[in-house]
TORKEKE-301236 format. One record per residue (C-alpha): residue number from 1; residue in three letters; x, y, z. Coordinates in pm, 1 decimal, decimal comma. Layout:
// TORKEKE-301236
<site i="NUM" aa="ALA" px="X" py="Y" pz="Z"/>
...
// end
This chain:
// TORKEKE-301236
<site i="1" aa="MET" px="0,0" py="0,0" pz="0,0"/>
<site i="2" aa="LEU" px="181,9" py="311,9" pz="121,6"/>
<site i="3" aa="ALA" px="476,8" py="147,7" pz="298,2"/>
<site i="4" aa="GLY" px="803,4" py="328,3" pz="249,8"/>
<site i="5" aa="LYS" px="634,7" py="618,2" pz="75,2"/>
<site i="6" aa="LYS" px="580,0" py="965,0" pz="213,5"/>
<site i="7" aa="ILE" px="219,8" py="1071,0" pz="200,6"/>
<site i="8" aa="SER" px="221,4" py="1378,7" pz="-16,9"/>
<site i="9" aa="SER" px="-136,6" py="1425,5" pz="-124,0"/>
<site i="10" aa="LEU" px="-475,3" py="1440,1" pz="34,9"/>
<site i="11" aa="GLN" px="-575,2" py="1143,6" pz="-177,7"/>
<site i="12" aa="ASP" px="-298,8" py="929,9" pz="-22,7"/>
<site i="13" aa="ALA" px="-410,3" py="1036,6" pz="325,6"/>
<site i="14" aa="PHE" px="-769,1" py="932,9" pz="254,3"/>
<site i="15" aa="ALA" px="-645,3" py="600,7" pz="115,7"/>
<site i="16" aa="LEU" px="-467,4" py="533,5" pz="445,3"/>
<site i="17" aa="LEU" px="-764,8" py="634,5" pz="658,4"/>
<site i="18" aa="ASN" px="-1005,0" py="423,6" pz="451,4"/>
<site i="19" aa="CYS" px="-798,1" py="107,7" pz="420,7"/>
<site i="20" aa="GLN" px="-955,8" py="-195,9" pz="583,2"/>
<site i="21" aa="ARG" px="-634,7" py="-337,6" pz="724,6"/>
<site i="22" aa="LEU" px="-333,3" py="-124,1" pz="808,6"/>
<site i="23" aa="PRO" px="17,4" py="-249,9" pz="740,0"/>
<site i="24" aa="ALA" px="197,8" py="-387,4" pz="1047,6"/>
<site i="25" aa="ARG" px="447,6" py="-102,1" pz="1054,5"/>
<site i="26" aa="LEU" px="383,3" py="260,7" pz="975,1"/>
<site i="27" aa="ASN" px="623,1" py="539,8" pz="885,4"/>
<site i="28" aa="THR" px="613,9" py="884,8" pz="1045,1"/>
<site i="29" aa="SER" px="381,9" py="1040,5" pz="785,9"/>
<site i="30" aa="GLU" px="127,3" py="761,3" pz="825,5"/>
<site i="31" aa="VAL" px="147,7" py="784,5" pz="1205,5"/>
<site i="32" aa="ALA" px="95,0" py="1161,2" pz="1189,4"/>
<site i="33" aa="ILE" px="-219,1" py="1119,0" pz="979,8"/>
<site i="34" aa="LEU" px="-367,6" py="852,4" pz="1205,7"/>
<site i="35" aa="LEU" px="-294,1" py="1048,9" pz="1524,4"/>
<site i="36" aa="GLY" px="-405,0" py="1384,1" pz="1385,6"/>
<site i="37" aa="PHE" px="-66,9" py="1553,6" pz="1432,9"/>
<site i="38" aa="GLN" px="168,0" py="1717,1" pz="1186,0"/>
<site i="39" aa="GLU" px="457,2" py="1506,8" pz="1059,8"/>
<site i="40" aa="HIS" px="711,4" py="1732,1" pz="1233,7"/>
<site i="41" aa="ASP" px="539,2" py="1663,1" pz="1569,0"/>
<site i="42" aa="ILE" px="628,8" py="1293,2" pz="1567,6"/>
<site i="43" aa="ALA" px="997,7" py="1342,8" pz="1660,5"/>
<site i="44" aa="PRO" px="913,8" py="1539,7" pz="1978,5"/>
<site i="45" aa="LEU" px="661,7" py="1268,4" pz="2075,8"/>
<site i="46" aa="VAL" px="937,3" py="1008,4" pz="2040,4"/>
<site i="47" aa="ALA" px="1172,6" py="1229,1" pz="2245,2"/>
<site i="48" aa="ALA" px="905,0" py="1261,0" pz="2516,1"/>
<site i="49" aa="LYS" px="877,8" py="877,7" pz="2519,6"/>
<site i="50" aa="LEU" px="510,9" py="892,2" pz="2421,1"/>
<site i="51" aa="LEU" px="582,3" py="698,5" pz="2099,8"/>
<site i="52" aa="SER" px="839,9" py="425,7" pz="2062,6"/>
<site i="53" aa="PRO" px="977,2" py="326,6" pz="1723,1"/>
<site i="54" aa="LEU" px="1031,0" py="-36,1" pz="1631,1"/>
<site i="55" aa="GLY" px="1381,2" py="-166,8" pz="1690,1"/>
<site i="56" aa="LYS" px="1659,2" py="71,5" pz="1784,3"/>
<site i="57" aa="PRO" px="1693,9" py="299,8" pz="1481,9"/>
<site i="58" aa="ALA" px="1985,0" py="540,2" pz="1454,3"/>
<site i="59" aa="PRO" px="1894,6" py="904,9" pz="1519,5"/>
<site i="60" aa="ASN" px="1906,4" py="987,4" pz="1148,2"/>
<site i="61" aa="ALA" px="1734,3" py="665,4" pz="1030,9"/>
<site i="62" aa="PRO" px="1369,4" py="649,2" pz="924,5"/>
<site i="63" aa="LYS" px="1141,6" py="547,0" pz="1210,0"/>
<site i="64" aa="TYR" px="869,7" py="282,9" pz="1186,8"/>
<site i="65" aa="PHE" px="595,9" py="222,8" pz="1442,5"/>
<site i="66" aa="ALA" px="370,5" py="-73,5" pz="1518,2"/>
<site i="67" aa="SER" px="19,9" py="-8,3" pz="1389,7"/>
<site i="68" aa="VAL" px="-137,9" py="-188,2" pz="1687,6"/>
<site i="69" aa="GLU" px="31,0" py="55,4" pz="1927,9"/>
<site i="70" aa="ILE" px="-69,4" py="357,0" pz="1720,8"/>
<site i="71" aa="LEU" px="-432,8" py="243,5" pz="1706,1"/>
<site i="72" aa="ALA" px="-429,8" py="196,4" pz="2084,4"/>
<site i="73" aa="CYS" px="-300,6" py="553,4" pz="2124,2"/>
<site i="74" aa="VAL" px="-573,9" py="684,2" pz="1892,4"/>
<site i="75" aa="GLN" px="-841,9" py="544,6" pz="2124,5"/>
<site i="76" aa="ASP" px="-679,0" py="657,0" pz="2451,8"/>
<site i="77" aa="ARG" px="-799,8" py="1003,0" pz="2552,7"/>
<site i="78" aa="ASP" px="-538,4" py="1039,4" pz="2829,0"/>
<site i="79" aa="TRP" px="-254,4" py="958,2" pz="2589,3"/>
<site i="80" aa="LEU" px="-386,5" py="1211,6" pz="2336,7"/>
<site i="81" aa="SER" px="-401,1" py="1474,4" pz="2611,4"/>
<site i="82" aa="GLN" px="-42,2" py="1399,7" pz="2718,3"/>
<site i="83" aa="ALA" px="77,3" py="1411,3" pz="2358,2"/>
<site i="84" aa="THR" px="-95,6" py="1744,1" pz="2294,8"/>
<site i="85" aa="LYS" px="61,6" py="1890,4" pz="2610,0"/>
<site i="86" aa="ALA" px="405,3" py="1759,0" pz="2510,2"/>
<site i="87" aa="ILE" px="379,1" py="1926,5" pz="2169,1"/>
<site i="88" aa="ALA" px="263,5" py="2252,8" pz="2330,0"/>
<site i="89" aa="ARG" px="557,5" py="2241,2" pz="2576,1"/>
<site i="90" aa="ARG" px="797,2" py="2173,4" pz="2287,8"/>
<site i="91" aa="TRP" px="680,6" py="2476,9" pz="2092,1"/>
<site i="92" aa="LEU" px="674,9" py="2696,2" pz="2403,0"/>
<site i="93" aa="ALA" px="1035,5" py="2602,2" pz="2479,8"/>
<site i="94" aa="LYS" px="1139,6" py="2654,3" pz="2118,5"/>
<site i="95" aa="ASN" px="968,7" py="2994,2" pz="2093,8"/>
<site i="96" aa="THR" px="1106,2" py="3126,5" pz="2423,6"/>
<site i="97" aa="LYS" px="1463,2" py="3057,8" pz="2303,4"/>
<site i="98" aa="GLN" px="1423,3" py="3311,3" pz="2020,4"/>
<site i="99" aa="PRO" px="1517,7" py="3672,0" pz="2088,2"/>
<site i="100" aa="SER" px="1217,0" py="3896,0" pz="2152,1"/>
<site i="101" aa="GLY" px="1286,2" py="4115,7" pz="1844,9"/>
<site i="102" aa="PHE" px="1330,4" py="3816,0" pz="1615,0"/>
<site i="103" aa="ALA" px="1150,8" py="3856,4" pz="1283,6"/>
<site i="104" aa="PRO" px="1213,1" py="3579,2" pz="1031,9"/>
<site i="105" aa="GLY" px="1296,6" py="3693,4" pz="684,0"/>
<site i="106" aa="LEU" px="1412,5" py="4042,2" pz="778,9"/>
// end
């Protein structure tokens, strides 16, 4: 199906959401779609130990996740709340590190 392929279009995202049986392992773009997060939010969730990739991938290696664990997270309201708070904390920390007069592109 979509294994090993980045989801680049809305059509691919709908294909993933409508498939009857998910593949056993999902890449970061597929996980982001199923969880309702942006793709760039997956790395901070791994760093916060809220998601665990399969195996022990190198820091710069592509990460794969077990679909059964992701589906369990989708149905767990407490986990979703923790993940949302972790992402908010990540962006708060990142934004407070910037100088107050910082204006990108100027």
